PyMOL commands that place a pseudoatom at each C-alpha (Angstrom):
pseudoatom trace, name=CA, resn=MET, resi=1, chain=A, elem=C, hetatm=0, pos=[24.209, 5.870, 13.563]
pseudoatom trace, name=CA, resn=SER, resi=2, chain=A, elem=C, hetatm=0, pos=[25.207, 3.711, 11.154]
pseudoatom trace, name=CA, resn=SER, resi=3, chain=A, elem=C, hetatm=0, pos=[26.677, 5.873, 7.777]
pseudoatom trace, name=CA, resn=ASN, resi=4, chain=A, elem=C, hetatm=0, pos=[24.912, 4.086, 5.242]
pseudoatom trace, name=CA, resn=ASN, resi=5, chain=A, elem=C, hetatm=0, pos=[22.785, 6.673, 3.690]
pseudoatom trace, name=CA, resn=ARG, resi=6, chain=A, elem=C, hetatm=0, pos=[20.065, 4.035, 2.120]
pseudoatom trace, name=CA, resn=ASN, resi=7, chain=A, elem=C, hetatm=0, pos=[16.539, 3.282, 3.027]
pseudoatom trace, name=CA, resn=PRO, resi=8, chain=A, elem=C, hetatm=0, pos=[15.796, 0.765, 5.616]
pseudoatom trace, name=CA, resn=PHE, resi=9, chain=A, elem=C, hetatm=0, pos=[12.742, -0.071, 4.566]
pseudoatom trace, name=CA, resn=THR, resi=10, chain=A, elem=C, hetatm=0, pos=[12.605, -3.610, 2.964]
pseudoatom trace, name=CA, resn=TRP, resi=11, chain=A, elem=C, hetatm=0, pos=[9.377, -4.596, 2.575]
pseudoatom trace, name=CA, resn=VAL, resi=12, chain=A, elem=C, hetatm=0, pos=[5.641, -4.046, 3.954]
pseudoatom trace, name=CA, resn=GLU, resi=13, chain=A, elem=C, hetatm=0, pos=[2.169, -5.815, 3.966]
pseudoatom trace, name=CA, resn=ILE, resi=14, chain=A, elem=C, hetatm=0, pos=[-0.963, -4.853, 3.956]
pseudoatom trace, name=CA, resn=TYR, resi=15, chain=A, elem=C, hetatm=0, pos=[-3.162, -7.315, 5.742]
pseudoatom trace, name=CA, resn=VAL, resi=16, chain=A, elem=C, hetatm=0, pos=[-6.248, -8.467, 4.368]
pseudoatom trace, name=CA, resn=ASN, resi=17, chain=A, elem=C, hetatm=0, pos=[-9.904, -9.829, 4.397]
pseudoatom trace, name=CA, resn=ASP, resi=18, chain=A, elem=C, hetatm=0, pos=[-11.078, -10.434, 1.300]
pseudoatom trace, name=CA, resn=MET, resi=19, chain=A, elem=C, hetatm=0, pos=[-7.534, -10.863, -1.431]
pseudoatom trace, name=CA, resn=GLN, resi=20, chain=A, elem=C, hetatm=0, pos=[-10.159, -10.439, -4.674]
pseudoatom trace, name=CA, resn=ARG, resi=21, chain=A, elem=C, hetatm=0, pos=[-11.936, -7.469, -2.916]
pseudoatom trace, name=CA, resn=ALA, resi=22, chain=A, elem=C, hetatm=0, pos=[-8.419, -6.024, -2.138]
pseudoatom trace, name=CA, resn=ARG, resi=23, chain=A, elem=C, hetatm=0, pos=[-6.346, -6.720, -4.648]
pseudoatom trace, name=CA, resn=ALA, resi=24, chain=A, elem=C, hetatm=0, pos=[-9.085, -5.047, -6.979]
pseudoatom trace, name=CA, resn=PHE, resi=25, chain=A, elem=C, hetatm=0, pos=[-8.882, -2.131, -5.415]
pseudoatom trace, name=CA, resn=TYR, resi=26, chain=A, elem=C, hetatm=0, pos=[-5.278, -1.673, -5.064]
pseudoatom trace, name=CA, resn=GLU, resi=27, chain=A, elem=C, hetatm=0, pos=[-5.150, -2.687, -9.009]
pseudoatom trace, name=CA, resn=GLN, resi=28, chain=A, elem=C, hetatm=0, pos=[-7.758, 0.150, -9.687]
pseudoatom trace, name=CA, resn=VAL, resi=29, chain=A, elem=C, hetatm=0, pos=[-6.656, 2.860, -7.116]
pseudoatom trace, name=CA, resn=LEU, resi=30, chain=A, elem=C, hetatm=0, pos=[-2.943, 2.307, -8.612]
pseudoatom trace, name=CA, resn=GLN, resi=31, chain=A, elem=C, hetatm=0, pos=[-3.347, 1.464, -11.761]
pseudoatom trace, name=CA, resn=ILE, resi=32, chain=A, elem=C, hetatm=0, pos=[-0.988, -1.409, -11.254]
pseudoatom trace, name=CA, resn=GLU, resi=33, chain=A, elem=C, hetatm=0, pos=[-0.799, -5.364, -11.737]
pseudoatom trace, name=CA, resn=LEU, resi=34, chain=A, elem=C, hetatm=0, pos=[0.101, -6.977, -8.494]
pseudoatom trace, name=CA, resn=VAL, resi=35, chain=A, elem=C, hetatm=0, pos=[1.593, -10.367, -8.526]
pseudoatom trace, name=CA, resn=ASP, resi=36, chain=A, elem=C, hetatm=0, pos=[1.071, -13.922, -7.303]
pseudoatom trace, name=CA, resn=MET, resi=37, chain=A, elem=C, hetatm=0, pos=[3.516, -14.968, -5.242]
pseudoatom trace, name=CA, resn=GLU, resi=38, chain=A, elem=C, hetatm=0, pos=[4.552, -18.742, -3.953]
pseudoatom trace, name=CA, resn=THR, resi=39, chain=A, elem=C, hetatm=0, pos=[4.562, -19.268, -0.282]
pseudoatom trace, name=CA, resn=PRO, resi=40, chain=A, elem=C, hetatm=0, pos=[6.268, -22.020, 1.245]
pseudoatom trace, name=CA, resn=GLU, resi=41, chain=A, elem=C, hetatm=0, pos=[3.947, -24.900, 3.177]
pseudoatom trace, name=CA, resn=SER, resi=42, chain=A, elem=C, hetatm=0, pos=[6.114, -23.678, 6.261]
pseudoatom trace, name=CA, resn=VAL, resi=43, chain=A, elem=C, hetatm=0, pos=[3.988, -21.138, 6.938]
pseudoatom trace, name=CA, resn=GLY, resi=44, chain=A, elem=C, hetatm=0, pos=[0.172, -22.533, 6.617]
pseudoatom trace, name=CA, resn=GLU, resi=45, chain=A, elem=C, hetatm=0, pos=[-2.199, -21.213, 4.991]
pseudoatom trace, name=CA, resn=MET, resi=46, chain=A, elem=C, hetatm=0, pos=[-1.422, -17.563, 3.162]
pseudoatom trace, name=CA, resn=HIS, resi=47, chain=A, elem=C, hetatm=0, pos=[-2.280, -15.711, 0.668]
pseudoatom trace, name=CA, resn=MET, resi=48, chain=A, elem=C, hetatm=0, pos=[0.057, -13.093, -0.291]
pseudoatom trace, name=CA, resn=VAL, resi=49, chain=A, elem=C, hetatm=0, pos=[0.133, -11.035, -4.000]
pseudoatom trace, name=CA, resn=SER, resi=50, chain=A, elem=C, hetatm=0, pos=[2.831, -8.911, -4.345]
pseudoatom trace, name=CA, resn=PHE, resi=51, chain=A, elem=C, hetatm=0, pos=[3.306, -4.654, -5.729]
pseudoatom trace, name=CA, resn=PRO, resi=52, chain=A, elem=C, hetatm=0, pos=[5.949, -4.683, -8.165]
pseudoatom trace, name=CA, resn=TRP, resi=53, chain=A, elem=C, hetatm=0, pos=[9.279, -3.545, -7.800]
pseudoatom trace, name=CA, resn=LYS, resi=54, chain=A, elem=C, hetatm=0, pos=[12.489, -3.874, -9.529]
pseudoatom trace, name=CA, resn=GLU, resi=55, chain=A, elem=C, hetatm=0, pos=[14.934, -5.570, -8.565]
pseudoatom trace, name=CA, resn=GLY, resi=56, chain=A, elem=C, hetatm=0, pos=[18.462, -4.596, -7.694]
pseudoatom trace, name=CA, resn=ALA, resi=57, chain=A, elem=C, hetatm=0, pos=[17.034, -1.075, -7.636]
pseudoatom trace, name=CA, resn=PRO, resi=58, chain=A, elem=C, hetatm=0, pos=[16.138, 1.511, -4.984]
pseudoatom trace, name=CA, resn=ASN, resi=59, chain=A, elem=C, hetatm=0, pos=[12.969, 0.825, -4.221]
pseudoatom trace, name=CA, resn=ILE, resi=60, chain=A, elem=C, hetatm=0, pos=[11.113, -1.537, -1.665]
pseudoatom trace, name=CA, resn=SER, resi=61, chain=A, elem=C, hetatm=0, pos=[8.193, -3.648, -1.944]
pseudoatom trace, name=CA, resn=GLY, resi=62, chain=A, elem=C, hetatm=0, pos=[5.316, -5.397, -0.354]
pseudoatom trace, name=CA, resn=ALA, resi=63, chain=A, elem=C, hetatm=0, pos=[1.918, -7.104, -0.148]
pseudoatom trace, name=CA, resn=LEU, resi=64, chain=A, elem=C, hetatm=0, pos=[-1.258, -8.024, 0.650]
pseudoatom trace, name=CA, resn=VAL, resi=65, chain=A, elem=C, hetatm=0, pos=[-1.148, -10.488, 2.684]
pseudoatom trace, name=CA, resn=LYS, resi=66, chain=A, elem=C, hetatm=0, pos=[-4.561, -12.950, 3.994]
pseudoatom trace, name=CA, resn=MET, resi=67, chain=A, elem=C, hetatm=0, pos=[-3.688, -15.295, 6.726]
pseudoatom trace, name=CA, resn=ALA, resi=68, chain=A, elem=C, hetatm=0, pos=[-5.502, -16.337, 9.913]
pseudoatom trace, name=CA, resn=ASP, resi=69, chain=A, elem=C, hetatm=0, pos=[-3.286, -14.682, 12.906]
pseudoatom trace, name=CA, resn=MET, resi=70, chain=A, elem=C, hetatm=0, pos=[-2.974, -11.136, 11.361]
pseudoatom trace, name=CA, resn=LYS, resi=71, chain=A, elem=C, hetatm=0, pos=[-5.918, -8.869, 10.482]
pseudoatom trace, name=CA, resn=PRO, resi=72, chain=A, elem=C, hetatm=0, pos=[-6.633, -6.051, 8.936]
pseudoatom trace, name=CA, resn=GLY, resi=73, chain=A, elem=C, hetatm=0, pos=[-7.623, -2.455, 10.401]
pseudoatom trace, name=CA, resn=SER, resi=74, chain=A, elem=C, hetatm=0, pos=[-7.181, 1.167, 11.216]
pseudoatom trace, name=CA, resn=GLY, resi=75, chain=A, elem=C, hetatm=0, pos=[-4.543, 3.137, 13.856]
pseudoatom trace, name=CA, resn=GLY, resi=76, chain=A, elem=C, hetatm=0, pos=[-1.718, 0.799, 13.159]
pseudoatom trace, name=CA, resn=THR, resi=77, chain=A, elem=C, hetatm=0, pos=[1.232, 1.810, 10.674]
pseudoatom trace, name=CA, resn=LEU, resi=78, chain=A, elem=C, hetatm=0, pos=[0.418, 3.813, 7.939]
pseudoatom trace, name=CA, resn=VAL, resi=79, chain=A, elem=C, hetatm=0, pos=[2.086, 3.258, 4.427]
pseudoatom trace, name=CA, resn=TYR, resi=80, chain=A, elem=C, hetatm=0, pos=[2.135, 5.840, 2.331]
pseudoatom trace, name=CA, resn=PHE, resi=81, chain=A, elem=C, hetatm=0, pos=[2.065, 5.341, -1.418]
pseudoatom trace, name=CA, resn=GLY, resi=82, chain=A, elem=C, hetatm=0, pos=[4.294, 7.598, -4.099]
pseudoatom trace, name=CA, resn=CYS, resi=83, chain=A, elem=C, hetatm=0, pos=[2.700, 8.518, -6.209]
pseudoatom trace, name=CA, resn=GLU, resi=84, chain=A, elem=C, hetatm=0, pos=[3.343, 11.884, -9.122]
pseudoatom trace, name=CA, resn=ASP, resi=85, chain=A, elem=C, hetatm=0, pos=[0.134, 13.648, -8.201]
pseudoatom trace, name=CA, resn=ALA, resi=86, chain=A, elem=C, hetatm=0, pos=[-1.604, 12.639, -4.804]
pseudoatom trace, name=CA, resn=GLY, resi=87, chain=A, elem=C, hetatm=0, pos=[-4.542, 14.021, -5.958]
pseudoatom trace, name=CA, resn=VAL, resi=88, chain=A, elem=C, hetatm=0, pos=[-5.263, 11.207, -8.929]
pseudoatom trace, name=CA, resn=GLU, resi=89, chain=A, elem=C, hetatm=0, pos=[-4.949, 8.497, -6.995]
pseudoatom trace, name=CA, resn=ILE, resi=90, chain=A, elem=C, hetatm=0, pos=[-7.373, 9.849, -4.434]
pseudoatom trace, name=CA, resn=SER, resi=91, chain=A, elem=C, hetatm=0, pos=[-9.835, 10.778, -7.033]
pseudoatom trace, name=CA, resn=ARG, resi=92, chain=A, elem=C, hetatm=0, pos=[-9.657, 6.706, -7.671]
pseudoatom trace, name=CA, resn=VAL, resi=93, chain=A, elem=C, hetatm=0, pos=[-10.553, 5.789, -4.292]
pseudoatom trace, name=CA, resn=GLU, resi=94, chain=A, elem=C, hetatm=0, pos=[-14.182, 5.975, -3.314]
pseudoatom trace, name=CA, resn=ALA, resi=95, chain=A, elem=C, hetatm=0, pos=[-14.984, 4.575, -6.974]
pseudoatom trace, name=CA, resn=ALA, resi=96, chain=A, elem=C, hetatm=0, pos=[-12.532, 1.540, -5.944]
pseudoatom trace, name=CA, resn=GLY, resi=97, chain=A, elem=C, hetatm=0, pos=[-15.022, 0.833, -2.729]
pseudoatom trace, name=CA, resn=GLY, resi=98, chain=A, elem=C, hetatm=0, pos=[-12.459, 2.628, -0.812]
pseudoatom trace, name=CA, resn=LYS, resi=99, chain=A, elem=C, hetatm=0, pos=[-12.994, 6.025, 1.534]
pseudoatom trace, name=CA, resn=VAL, resi=100, chain=A, elem=C, hetatm=0, pos=[-10.955, 9.069, 1.130]
pseudoatom trace, name=CA, resn=LEU, resi=101, chain=A, elem=C, hetatm=0, pos=[-10.380, 10.776, 5.184]
pseudoatom trace, name=CA, resn=GLN, resi=102, chain=A, elem=C, hetatm=0, pos=[-7.914, 13.470, 4.322]
pseudoatom trace, name=CA, resn=PRO, resi=103, chain=A, elem=C, hetatm=0, pos=[-7.987, 15.003, 0.566]
pseudoatom trace, name=CA, resn=LYS, resi=104, chain=A, elem=C, hetatm=0, pos=[-5.194, 15.894, -1.097]
pseudoatom trace, name=CA, resn=MET, resi=105, chain=A, elem=C, hetatm=0, pos=[-3.469, 18.705, 0.742]
pseudoatom trace, name=CA, resn=ALA, resi=106, chain=A, elem=C, hetatm=0, pos=[-0.667, 20.607, 1.005]
pseudoatom trace, name=CA, resn=ILE, resi=107, chain=A, elem=C, hetatm=0, pos=[2.178, 19.777, 3.073]
pseudoatom trace, name=CA, resn=GLY, resi=108, chain=A, elem=C, hetatm=0, pos=[5.087, 22.900, 2.898]
pseudoatom trace, name=CA, resn=GLN, resi=109, chain=A, elem=C, hetatm=0, pos=[8.247, 21.876, 1.503]
pseudoatom trace, name=CA, resn=TYR, resi=110, chain=A, elem=C, hetatm=0, pos=[7.392, 18.434, 1.975]
pseudoatom trace, name=CA, resn=GLY, resi=111, chain=A, elem=C, hetatm=0, pos=[4.906, 18.280, -1.388]
pseudoatom trace, name=CA, resn=PHE, resi=112, chain=A, elem=C, hetatm=0, pos=[1.533, 16.952, -1.077]
pseudoatom trace, name=CA, resn=CYS, resi=113, chain=A, elem=C, hetatm=0, pos=[-0.896, 13.719, 1.006]
pseudoatom trace, name=CA, resn=GLY, resi=114, chain=A, elem=C, hetatm=0, pos=[-3.963, 13.083, 1.724]
pseudoatom trace, name=CA, resn=ILE, resi=115, chain=A, elem=C, hetatm=0, pos=[-4.656, 9.735, 3.811]
pseudoatom trace, name=CA, resn=CYS, resi=116, chain=A, elem=C, hetatm=0, pos=[-7.594, 7.085, 2.642]
pseudoatom trace, name=CA, resn=MET, resi=117, chain=A, elem=C, hetatm=0, pos=[-9.530, 3.346, 3.655]
pseudoatom trace, name=CA, resn=ASP, resi=118, chain=A, elem=C, hetatm=0, pos=[-8.881, 0.443, 1.426]
pseudoatom trace, name=CA, resn=THR, resi=119, chain=A, elem=C, hetatm=0, pos=[-11.438, -1.514, 1.012]
pseudoatom trace, name=CA, resn=GLU, resi=120, chain=A, elem=C, hetatm=0, pos=[-10.327, -3.947, 4.094]
pseudoatom trace, name=CA, resn=GLY, resi=121, chain=A, elem=C, hetatm=0, pos=[-10.435, -0.958, 6.896]
pseudoatom trace, name=CA, resn=ASN, resi=122, chain=A, elem=C, hetatm=0, pos=[-7.001, -0.362, 6.013]
pseudoatom trace, name=CA, resn=THR, resi=123, chain=A, elem=C, hetatm=0, pos=[-5.441, 3.387, 6.853]
pseudoatom trace, name=CA, resn=ILE, resi=124, chain=A, elem=C, hetatm=0, pos=[-3.538, 4.083, 3.384]
pseudoatom trace, name=CA, resn=GLY, resi=125, chain=A, elem=C, hetatm=0, pos=[-1.738, 7.513, 2.158]
pseudoatom trace, name=CA, resn=PHE, resi=126, chain=A, elem=C, hetatm=0, pos=[-0.670, 8.624, -1.136]
pseudoatom trace, name=CA, resn=HIS, resi=127, chain=A, elem=C, hetatm=0, pos=[1.905, 11.124, -1.275]
pseudoatom trace, name=CA, resn=SER, resi=128, chain=A, elem=C, hetatm=0, pos=[3.409, 13.557, -4.256]
pseudoatom trace, name=CA, resn=MET, resi=129, chain=A, elem=C, hetatm=0, pos=[5.804, 16.450, -4.201]
pseudoatom trace, name=CA, resn=LYS, resi=130, chain=A, elem=C, hetatm=0, pos=[3.596, 18.476, -6.613]
for i in range(1, 130): cmd.bond("trace and resi %d" % i, "trace and resi %d" % (i + 1))
show_as sticks, trace
zoom trace
């Protein structure tokens, strides 16, 4: 075990079929602006838009990714988005084209969470302490 207490996560990719639709969903639900990313020619046909991050700060980021070999879907890795109040983001999901699978619920000393499905069929979570 490493004595380093830093969070080992650095990057998350959420695979999509329709980049424009997925981008609109996440921007509306999270009230953020995603940033177009350049991709190396050697990678082949791929389109990525990045979630915001602050360089050098204790945070991770990720991107929506559209590529032929990677498909979206439910039942795999579940990504949780940190929120001030998870109920706020969850309340935006259906208007943005997604589906609420588990409304905001208490998880004891760990706060609150809810689970939704995005426009691409990916299951995502929202977490907050209030």
